[in-house]
C-alpha positions as CSV (number, residue, x, y, z in Angstrom):
1,X,14.1,2.5,-19.7
2,X,12.2,-0.8,-20.1
3,X,13.9,-4.1,-20.2
4,X,11.1,-6.6,-22.2
5,X,12.5,-9.7,-24.4
6,X,11.3,-10.4,-27.6
7,X,9.9,-13.9,-26.5
8,X,7.7,-12.4,-24.0
9,X,4.1,-13.5,-23.3
10,X,1.9,-12.5,-26.1
11,X,-1.3,-12.7,-24.6
12,X,-1.3,-12.8,-20.3
13,X,-4.8,-13.4,-18.9
14,X,-3.0,-12.0,-15.3
15,X,-0.4,-8.7,-15.1
16,X,1.4,-8.8,-11.7
17,X,2.6,-5.1,-10.4
18,X,5.4,-5.1,-8.1
19,X,6.6,-1.6,-7.4
20,X,10.0,-1.9,-6.4
21,X,12.3,0.4,-4.2
22,X,15.2,-1.2,-2.8
23,X,14.4,-4.3,-0.6
24,X,17.2,-6.1,-2.1
25,X,16.9,-8.5,1.5
26,X,13.2,-9.0,0.4
27,X,12.3,-8.8,-3.6
28,X,13.7,-12.6,-4.1
29,X,10.8,-13.6,-1.9
30,X,8.6,-11.9,-3.5
31,X,9.4,-12.7,-6.7
32,X,9.4,-16.2,-6.2
33,X,6.4,-16.8,-4.0
34,X,4.5,-15.1,-7.8
35,X,6.6,-17.4,-10.4
36,X,5.7,-20.6,-7.8
37,X,2.0,-19.7,-8.0
38,X,0.1,-22.7,-9.8
39,X,-2.8,-21.7,-12.3
40,X,-4.1,-23.1,-16.4
41,X,-3.4,-19.5,-17.6
42,X,-0.5,-17.2,-18.5
43,X,0.5,-14.5,-16.2
44,X,3.3,-11.8,-16.7
45,X,4.9,-10.0,-14.0
46,X,6.1,-5.8,-14.2
47,X,8.9,-4.7,-11.9
48,X,9.2,-1.0,-11.5
49,X,12.0,0.1,-10.0
50,X,11.9,4.0,-8.3
51,X,15.2,4.1,-9.2
52,X,16.8,2.0,-6.0
53,X,20.0,3.0,-4.1
54,X,20.4,-0.3,-2.8
55,X,21.6,-2.3,-5.9
56,X,18.6,-4.6,-6.4
57,X,18.4,-3.6,-9.8
58,X,21.1,-6.4,-10.9
59,X,18.8,-9.1,-8.7
60,X,16.2,-8.2,-10.8
61,X,18.5,-8.4,-13.8
62,X,19.1,-11.8,-12.7
63,X,15.6,-12.9,-12.7
64,X,14.6,-11.3,-16.4
65,X,17.2,-13.1,-17.4
66,X,16.1,-16.2,-16.0
67,X,12.2,-15.5,-16.9
68,X,12.5,-13.2,-19.8
69,X,8.7,-14.4,-20.8
70,X,7.3,-13.5,-18.3
71,X,9.3,-10.5,-16.4
72,X,9.5,-6.7,-17.7
73,X,11.9,-4.8,-16.4
74,X,10.8,-0.7,-15.9
75,X,13.8,1.9,-14.4
76,X,13.1,4.4,-13.4
77,X,15.5,7.0,-14.2
78,X,14.5,9.7,-10.8
79,X,12.5,8.5,-7.9
80,X,9.2,9.5,-8.7
81,X,7.2,7.6,-5.6
82,X,5.4,4.9,-4.9
83,X,2.0,5.5,-7.0
84,X,3.8,7.1,-9.9
85,X,5.8,4.2,-10.5
86,X,2.9,2.1,-9.8
87,X,0.6,3.3,-12.3
88,X,3.8,4.0,-15.1
89,X,3.6,-0.2,-15.0
90,X,-0.1,-0.8,-14.9
91,X,0.2,1.2,-17.9
92,X,2.3,-1.4,-19.1
93,X,-0.5,-4.3,-18.4
94,X,-1.3,-6.3,-21.0
95,X,-3.3,-8.4,-19.3
96,X,-7.7,-8.8,-18.4
97,X,-6.4,-8.6,-14.3
98,X,-4.1,-7.1,-12.5
99,X,-2.6,-8.4,-9.1
100,X,-0.4,-6.0,-6.7
101,X,2.6,-7.5,-4.7
102,X,5.1,-5.0,-2.9
103,X,8.1,-5.9,-3.3
104,X,8.4,-6.3,0.9
105,X,5.1,-8.4,1.3
106,X,5.1,-12.4,-0.6
107,X,2.0,-14.4,-1.8
108,X,1.9,-17.9,1.0
109,X,-0.6,-19.4,-1.2
110,X,0.3,-20.9,-4.5
111,X,-3.0,-20.7,-5.9
112,X,-4.1,-16.7,-4.9
113,X,-4.6,-16.3,-9.0
114,X,-6.3,-18.8,-10.1
115,X,-8.5,-18.7,-7.1
116,X,-9.2,-15.0,-8.2
117,X,-9.1,-15.3,-11.6
118,X,-11.6,-18.1,-11.2
119,X,-14.0,-15.9,-9.0
120,X,-14.6,-12.8,-11.5
121,X,-14.9,-15.4,-14.6
122,X,-17.9,-16.2,-12.6
123,X,-19.0,-13.1,-11.1
124,X,-18.5,-9.9,-13.2
125,X,-20.4,-7.4,-10.9
126,X,-17.5,-7.5,-9.5
127,X,-14.8,-5.4,-10.6
128,X,-12.2,-5.3,-7.1
129,X,-10.9,-9.1,-4.7
130,X,-9.0,-9.2,-1.9
131,X,-9.0,-12.0,0.1
132,X,-7.9,-12.7,4.1
133,X,-4.1,-11.8,4.9
134,X,-1.2,-12.4,7.3
135,X,1.0,-10.3,9.1
136,X,4.8,-10.9,9.4
137,X,6.6,-8.8,12.3
138,X,10.0,-9.1,10.5
139,X,11.6,-8.1,14.1
140,X,10.2,-10.5,16.0
141,X,9.1,-12.9,13.0
142,X,5.6,-13.7,14.6
143,X,3.0,-14.0,12.3
144,X,-0.5,-13.4,12.6
145,X,-3.7,-14.3,10.4
146,X,-6.2,-11.7,9.8
147,X,-9.6,-12.2,8.6
148,X,-11.0,-9.4,7.0
149,X,-14.2,-11.1,5.3
150,X,-16.1,-11.1,8.1
151,X,-15.9,-7.2,8.0
152,X,-19.0,-5.9,8.2
153,X,-20.3,-2.3,6.9
154,X,-22.9,0.0,7.5
155,X,-21.5,3.1,4.9
156,X,-21.1,2.9,1.2
157,X,-17.6,1.6,0.2
158,X,-16.4,5.0,-0.7
159,X,-16.8,6.6,2.7
160,X,-15.7,3.0,4.2
161,X,-12.2,3.5,2.2
162,X,-12.3,7.0,3.1
163,X,-12.4,6.6,7.0
164,X,-9.7,4.5,7.6
165,X,-12.2,1.9,8.2
166,X,-10.9,-0.6,5.0
167,X,-9.2,-3.3,6.2
168,X,-7.5,-4.8,3.2
169,X,-3.7,-6.1,2.6
170,X,-2.8,-4.5,-0.8
171,X,-1.3,-7.9,-1.7
172,X,-4.2,-9.6,-2.3
173,X,-6.3,-7.0,-4.3
174,X,-7.2,-8.2,-7.9
175,X,-8.8,-5.6,-10.5
176,X,-10.2,-5.9,-14.0
177,X,-8.0,-3.7,-15.9
178,X,-11.2,-2.6,-18.2
179,X,-12.0,-0.8,-14.7
180,X,-8.7,0.6,-14.2
181,X,-8.2,1.8,-18.1
182,X,-11.9,2.9,-18.4
183,X,-11.4,5.1,-15.3
184,X,-8.0,5.6,-13.1
185,X,-6.4,9.1,-13.9
186,X,-3.2,7.5,-13.6
187,X,-1.6,10.1,-15.7
188,X,-2.1,11.9,-12.9
189,X,-1.1,9.9,-10.9
190,X,2.4,10.1,-12.8
191,X,2.0,13.8,-13.2
192,X,1.4,14.7,-9.0
193,X,4.3,11.9,-8.0
194,X,1.8,10.4,-5.5
195,X,3.1,8.9,-2.8
196,X,-0.2,6.4,-2.6
197,X,-1.0,3.9,-5.3
198,X,-3.9,1.6,-2.9
199,X,-6.2,3.5,-1.0
200,X,-7.1,6.6,-3.4
201,X,-7.2,3.6,-6.4
202,X,-9.7,1.9,-4.2
203,X,-11.7,5.2,-3.3
204,X,-12.1,5.7,-7.1
205,X,-12.9,2.4,-8.2
206,X,-15.7,2.0,-5.4
207,X,-17.3,5.0,-7.3
208,X,-17.8,2.5,-10.2
209,X,-17.8,-1.5,-8.8
210,X,-18.6,-3.5,-6.1
211,X,-15.8,-5.5,-3.7
212,X,-15.1,-8.2,-2.7
213,X,-13.4,-10.3,0.2
214,X,-12.6,-14.2,-0.6
215,X,-12.5,-15.6,2.6
216,X,-9.1,-17.5,2.4
217,X,-5.6,-16.6,3.3
218,X,-3.5,-15.2,0.1
219,X,-0.4,-13.3,0.7
220,X,1.6,-11.8,3.7
221,X,2.1,-8.0,4.7
222,X,6.2,-7.4,6.1
223,X,5.8,-5.2,9.0
224,X,9.0,-3.6,9.8
225,X,10.8,-0.6,11.7
226,X,11.0,1.0,9.0
227,X,10.1,1.3,4.7
228,X,8.8,3.6,2.1
229,X,5.1,3.6,3.6
230,X,6.3,3.4,7.4
231,X,9.2,6.5,8.0
232,X,10.6,6.5,11.2
233,X,11.7,10.0,11.7
234,X,9.6,13.6,12.5
235,X,10.7,15.4,9.0
236,X,10.6,11.5,6.5
237,X,6.4,11.0,8.4
238,X,5.8,15.2,7.9
239,X,7.4,15.3,4.2
240,X,5.4,11.7,3.1
241,X,2.0,13.2,5.0
242,X,2.5,16.2,3.1
243,X,2.7,14.8,-0.2
244,X,0.0,12.5,1.1
245,X,-2.5,15.6,2.0
246,X,-2.3,16.1,-2.1
247,X,-3.8,13.1,-2.7
248,X,-6.5,13.3,0.0
249,X,-7.3,16.5,-1.6
250,X,-7.4,15.7,-5.4
251,X,-9.7,12.7,-4.7
252,X,-11.9,14.9,-2.3
253,X,-12.0,17.5,-5.5
254,X,-13.1,14.2,-8.2
255,X,-15.8,13.6,-5.6
256,X,-17.3,16.7,-3.7
257,X,-20.6,15.5,-3.0
258,X,-19.4,12.7,-1.2
259,X,-15.8,13.3,0.0
260,X,-15.3,16.2,2.1
261,X,-11.4,18.0,2.1
262,X,-11.2,18.8,6.0
263,X,-7.6,20.3,5.9
264,X,-7.8,21.4,9.7
265,X,-8.4,17.4,10.3
266,X,-5.9,16.4,8.4
267,X,-3.6,18.8,9.9
268,X,-4.8,17.6,13.5
269,X,-4.2,13.9,12.0
270,X,-0.1,14.7,11.0
271,X,0.3,15.9,14.3
272,X,-1.3,13.1,16.3
273,X,1.0,11.2,13.7
274,X,4.2,12.7,15.0
275,X,3.0,13.2,18.5
276,X,2.9,9.6,18.7
277,X,6.2,9.6,17.3
278,X,7.4,11.5,20.4
279,X,6.4,8.9,22.7
280,X,7.3,6.0,21.5
281,X,10.6,7.7,21.3
282,X,10.3,8.8,24.8
283,X,11.0,12.4,23.5
284,X,9.5,15.1,25.8
285,X,10.5,18.3,23.7
286,X,8.9,17.1,20.3
287,X,6.2,15.8,22.5
288,X,5.7,19.6,23.7
289,X,5.8,20.7,20.1
290,X,3.0,18.5,18.5
291,X,0.7,18.8,21.2
292,X,0.8,22.8,21.5
293,X,-0.1,22.5,18.0
294,X,-2.6,20.0,18.1
295,X,-4.4,21.7,20.5
296,X,-4.5,25.4,18.4
297,X,-6.2,23.3,16.0
298,X,-8.9,23.1,18.8
299,X,-8.2,19.3,19.7
300,X,-7.1,18.0,23.0
301,X,-6.9,13.9,23.8
302,X,-5.2,12.4,26.7
303,X,-1.8,12.3,24.5
304,X,-1.5,16.3,24.7
305,X,-2.9,16.5,28.1
306,X,0.0,13.8,28.9
307,X,2.5,15.9,27.5
308,X,1.9,19.1,29.5
309,X,3.7,17.5,32.4
310,X,6.6,15.9,32.2
311,X,6.6,13.4,34.6
312,X,2.7,12.6,33.3
313,X,4.7,12.4,30.3
314,X,7.4,9.5,30.9
315,X,4.8,7.7,33.1
316,X,2.4,7.7,29.9
317,X,4.9,6.4,27.5
318,X,6.4,4.1,29.7
319,X,2.9,2.3,30.2
320,X,2.4,2.1,26.8
321,X,5.4,0.5,25.8
322,X,4.6,-1.8,28.6
323,X,1.5,-2.8,26.7
324,X,2.6,-2.7,23.7
325,X,5.6,-5.5,24.8
326,X,2.9,-8.0,25.9
């Protein structure tokens, strides 16, 4: 269902996409931070709600009624996944540029999109622009600046992103829409209900355009104990990473001469993620389970070794907890 006023802006320069799922407690700050932008052009906001269960849609409807010229709502009739929800929103964007902001993040720089539009207008060789950002730990309320504009890479950008070396907050990104229209298979994002919308998009666009990071901080990334991208139970993680594996395989098939689909390596990554959770939970039984699976895949690390002995497991888990609490 699409909710859009007849008075909607006819020619926005920037389209801001907010993929929404629950987060009734944070989405208002997200939207307000976008509405507070100071710029010399018009922008629209496309909010796609992925069948939320916490009545956040009432909050979104209130904003749409208050700002009918700017806000378009897309209410999914069932949960289709973050990537598919984002792609659906992008297909309705009308701006020359597309910016993102997830519904648990916000823009702390009121000139964010003005700065980015000015840069892209002056530098047509760049198609993806991001900035430095802040991490906000919602448990401790601690905010830390993250400087990524100084990062230097010794490999092509596609491989930098693919290997996890690309540090970027999705809420800082701005794309040229013409590149998304030309190169991004949005219909596949929707068809396969991808759970990812950023990593795969960056990999695809890196094959066709240059990336640039502005040395300015613009967005705040919300870190919580649990979210759609940070599940905290074994089953939730397994389900999510199984879906992400499909996306991983998909991008490898798009660029077979550049990216290698390593199924064994991915399965080892999944089990290591679950093993790390077992250590955080002081769950020796689960640690043994995932350590054995990692060992069966031909890998062995310090946590796998510690999982072989109950006393060593608890000692290592305690030391890691003490270190992380400092």
